[in-house]
C-alpha positions as CSV (number, residue, x, y, z in Angstrom):
1,M,20.6,3.0,3.7
2,E,21.6,0.7,1.0
3,M,21.5,-3.0,1.7
4,Q,23.4,-6.0,0.5
5,E,22.3,-7.0,-3.0
6,E,20.3,-10.2,-3.7
7,R,20.3,-10.6,-7.4
8,C,17.1,-11.0,-9.4
9,V,17.9,-14.4,-10.9
10,G,18.2,-16.2,-7.5
11,C,15.7,-14.0,-5.6
12,K,13.0,-15.9,-3.7
13,I,10.8,-12.8,-3.2
14,K,9.3,-12.5,-6.6
15,S,6.0,-11.1,-7.7
16,N,3.7,-13.2,-9.9
17,A,4.7,-11.0,-12.8
18,V,8.5,-11.3,-12.3
19,S,8.2,-15.1,-11.6
20,I,7.2,-15.5,-15.3
21,L,10.5,-14.1,-16.6
22,N,13.2,-16.4,-17.8
23,I,16.9,-16.1,-16.8
24,S,17.7,-13.9,-19.8
25,E,14.8,-11.5,-19.0
26,L,15.7,-11.5,-15.3
27,S,19.2,-10.4,-16.3
28,I,17.7,-7.4,-18.1
29,L,15.7,-6.6,-14.9
30,E,18.8,-7.1,-12.8
31,K,20.8,-4.5,-14.7
32,G,18.3,-1.8,-13.8
33,C,17.6,-2.9,-10.2
34,F,19.1,-2.3,-6.8
35,Q,17.9,-2.9,-3.2
36,N,17.5,-0.4,-0.4
37,E,16.2,-0.2,3.2
38,F,14.2,2.7,4.7
39,Q,13.7,3.3,8.4
40,K,10.2,3.9,9.8
41,G,9.1,7.4,8.8
42,E,11.4,7.8,5.8
43,L,10.2,9.0,2.4
44,L,10.6,6.5,-0.4
45,F,9.7,9.2,-2.9
46,K,7.8,12.4,-3.0
47,E,4.9,13.6,-5.1
48,G,6.2,15.7,-8.0
49,M,9.7,14.2,-8.1
50,P,11.0,12.9,-11.4
51,A,10.0,9.2,-11.7
52,R,13.0,7.0,-12.5
53,Y,12.1,3.8,-10.6
54,I,9.3,1.5,-9.8
55,F,9.5,0.4,-6.1
56,F,8.8,-3.3,-5.2
57,I,8.2,-3.8,-1.5
58,R,10.1,-6.8,-0.2
59,D,9.2,-6.3,3.4
60,G,7.3,-3.8,5.6
61,F,4.4,-1.4,5.2
62,V,4.2,1.9,3.3
63,K,1.6,4.6,3.3
64,L,0.7,6.4,0.0
65,F,-0.5,9.9,0.3
66,K,-1.2,13.0,-1.8
67,K,-1.5,16.7,-1.2
68,G,-5.1,18.1,-1.3
69,V,-7.0,21.2,-0.4
70,S,-5.0,23.6,1.8
71,N,-1.9,21.5,1.3
72,K,-3.3,18.8,3.5
73,D,-2.0,15.2,3.2
74,Y,-4.7,12.6,2.2
75,I,-3.8,9.0,2.7
76,L,-4.7,6.9,-0.4
77,N,-3.6,3.4,0.6
78,I,-1.4,1.2,2.8
79,S,0.9,-1.0,0.7
80,K,2.7,-4.1,1.9
81,K,5.1,-6.8,0.8
82,G,4.6,-7.7,-2.9
83,A,3.3,-4.3,-3.9
84,F,4.6,-2.2,-6.8
85,L,4.7,1.6,-6.2
86,G,5.0,4.1,-9.0
87,I,3.8,1.7,-11.6
88,Q,1.5,4.5,-13.0
89,N,4.7,6.1,-14.3
90,L,4.9,3.5,-17.1
91,N,2.6,6.0,-18.8
92,K,5.1,8.2,-20.7
93,K,2.8,11.2,-20.4
94,R,3.5,11.3,-16.6
95,Q,7.2,12.1,-15.8
96,D,6.8,12.6,-12.1
97,Y,5.4,10.7,-9.1
98,Y,1.7,11.2,-8.7
99,F,1.7,10.6,-4.9
100,S,4.2,10.3,-2.1
101,A,5.3,7.1,-0.3
102,K,6.5,7.0,3.3
103,S,7.5,3.9,5.4
104,I,5.3,3.3,8.4
105,T,7.6,0.4,9.5
106,N,11.1,-0.5,8.5
107,V,10.9,-1.3,4.8
108,K,13.0,-3.3,2.3
109,V,12.5,-2.5,-1.4
110,C,13.8,-3.2,-4.8
111,L,14.2,-0.1,-7.0
112,I,13.6,-1.1,-10.6
113,D,14.6,1.2,-13.5
114,I,11.4,2.2,-15.4
115,E,13.0,1.7,-18.8
116,S,14.1,-1.8,-18.0
117,F,10.6,-2.7,-16.7
118,D,9.0,-1.1,-19.8
119,Q,11.3,-3.1,-22.0
120,L,10.1,-6.4,-20.5
121,I,6.4,-5.4,-20.8
122,R,6.9,-4.7,-24.5
123,S,8.8,-8.0,-25.2
124,N,6.8,-10.4,-23.0
125,G,3.0,-10.5,-23.4
126,T,2.4,-12.8,-20.4
127,F,4.5,-10.5,-18.1
128,A,2.5,-7.5,-19.4
129,T,-0.8,-9.3,-18.7
130,E,0.3,-10.0,-15.1
131,V,1.3,-6.3,-14.6
132,I,-2.1,-5.2,-16.0
133,S,-3.9,-7.6,-13.7
134,Y,-1.9,-6.2,-10.7
135,I,-2.9,-2.6,-11.7
136,T,-6.5,-3.6,-12.2
137,N,-6.9,-5.4,-8.9
138,D,-5.1,-2.5,-7.0
139,E,-7.4,0.1,-8.6
140,M,-10.6,-2.0,-7.9
141,N,-9.7,-2.3,-4.2
142,Y,-9.0,1.4,-4.0
143,F,-12.3,2.3,-5.8
144,E,-14.3,0.1,-3.5
145,R,-12.9,1.8,-0.4
146,L,-13.4,5.2,-2.0
147,V,-17.1,4.5,-2.7
148,N,-17.6,3.2,0.8
149,N,-16.0,6.3,2.3
150,V,-18.4,8.5,0.3
151,Q,-21.6,6.5,0.9
152,Q,-21.1,5.2,4.5
153,Q,-21.6,6.9,7.8
154,L,-18.5,7.1,10.0
155,P,-19.0,3.8,12.0
156,G,-19.4,2.0,8.7
157,R,-16.3,3.7,7.2
158,L,-14.2,2.8,10.2
159,A,-15.5,-0.8,10.3
160,N,-14.7,-1.1,6.6
161,T,-11.2,0.2,7.2
162,L,-10.6,-2.1,10.1
163,M,-11.7,-5.1,7.9
164,Y,-9.5,-3.8,5.1
165,F,-6.5,-3.9,7.6
166,R,-7.6,-7.3,8.8
167,N,-8.0,-8.9,5.4
168,E,-5.9,-7.0,2.9
169,V,-3.0,-5.4,4.9
170,Y,-2.1,-7.5,7.9
171,N,-4.1,-10.7,7.3
172,D,-4.7,-11.1,11.0
173,K,-7.3,-10.3,13.6
174,Q,-4.6,-8.7,15.8
175,F,-2.3,-6.1,14.3
176,N,-0.2,-3.0,15.1
177,L,-2.0,-0.2,13.4
178,N,1.3,1.6,12.4
179,L,-0.8,4.8,11.9
180,T,-1.6,7.6,14.3
181,K,-5.3,8.4,14.8
182,S,-4.7,11.6,12.7
183,E,-3.4,9.4,9.9
184,L,-6.3,6.9,10.3
185,A,-8.7,9.9,10.1
186,S,-7.0,11.0,6.9
187,L,-7.4,7.6,5.4
188,I,-11.2,7.6,6.2
189,G,-11.8,11.3,5.6
190,T,-12.8,12.6,9.0
191,S,-11.3,14.2,12.1
192,R,-9.0,12.7,14.8
193,E,-11.7,13.4,17.4
194,S,-14.3,11.4,15.5
195,I,-12.0,8.4,15.1
196,S,-11.2,8.4,18.8
197,R,-14.9,8.5,19.7
198,I,-15.9,5.6,17.4
199,L,-12.9,3.5,18.5
200,M,-14.0,4.0,22.1
201,E,-17.5,3.0,21.1
202,F,-16.3,-0.2,19.4
203,Q,-14.2,-1.1,22.5
204,K,-17.2,-0.4,24.8
205,D,-19.4,-2.7,22.6
206,G,-16.7,-5.5,22.7
207,I,-16.1,-5.4,19.0
208,I,-12.4,-4.6,19.3
209,A,-9.7,-4.3,22.0
210,M,-6.9,-1.7,21.9
211,D,-3.6,-1.7,23.7
212,K,-1.7,1.4,22.6
213,N,-1.2,0.9,18.9
214,Q,-2.3,-2.7,18.8
215,I,-5.8,-3.6,17.7
216,T,-7.5,-6.9,18.2
217,I,-10.8,-7.7,16.4
218,L,-12.9,-9.5,19.0
219,H,-16.3,-9.7,17.2
220,E,-15.6,-9.9,13.5
221,K,-19.3,-10.8,12.6
222,K,-20.5,-7.6,14.3
223,L,-17.9,-5.5,12.6
224,K,-19.0,-6.9,9.3
225,E,-22.6,-6.0,10.1
226,I,-21.6,-2.4,10.8
227,K,-19.6,-2.3,7.6
228,L,-22.6,-3.6,5.5
229,K,-25.1,-1.4,7.3
230,G,-23.0,1.6,6.3
């Protein structure tokens, strides 16, 4: 559903990179940008589709996932307000989206024409540096979680993921998970049954409390210890 436009020049929800641009440059961005809303469960874009836009999340949460063995979906990341999606497609060698993106809450986004974005990167070195910094930080966070998922036992992996939600996604000790247990299992790389078992153990030990889809971290120090122990 398309939403009412808020033009780039006067927009108050800017990324660090876009905040660098002057009025003339924002006008370039504005020409290739429009806003949209997606309801919970809607696809923003699908793996393999031609990549025409970079998506900037203005509000809400989005899961990124990719097809793997036996056509199974593997969740790569949970992205939130301030994230750029599809920025990998600035590489001219890749003409389609590398992964899929689906809203896990209602979401507001800006769709930015890739050519307009690329034009600003080429003309403004400071803007380009901020974009590279964003990509680097995003990849480092992903690689850290990937290594932990490979090296840690299941309790450590789940503890690491809950701390990731607490610190990186929701910034709160209490949050709505917005994922099913099957999706959480996909993010960690295990089965739904294993996730249910470890969550019950964490509740029994007083580390977390669960009320339907809401999780409250009660004992953050102990959760960190499980994360570090692996």
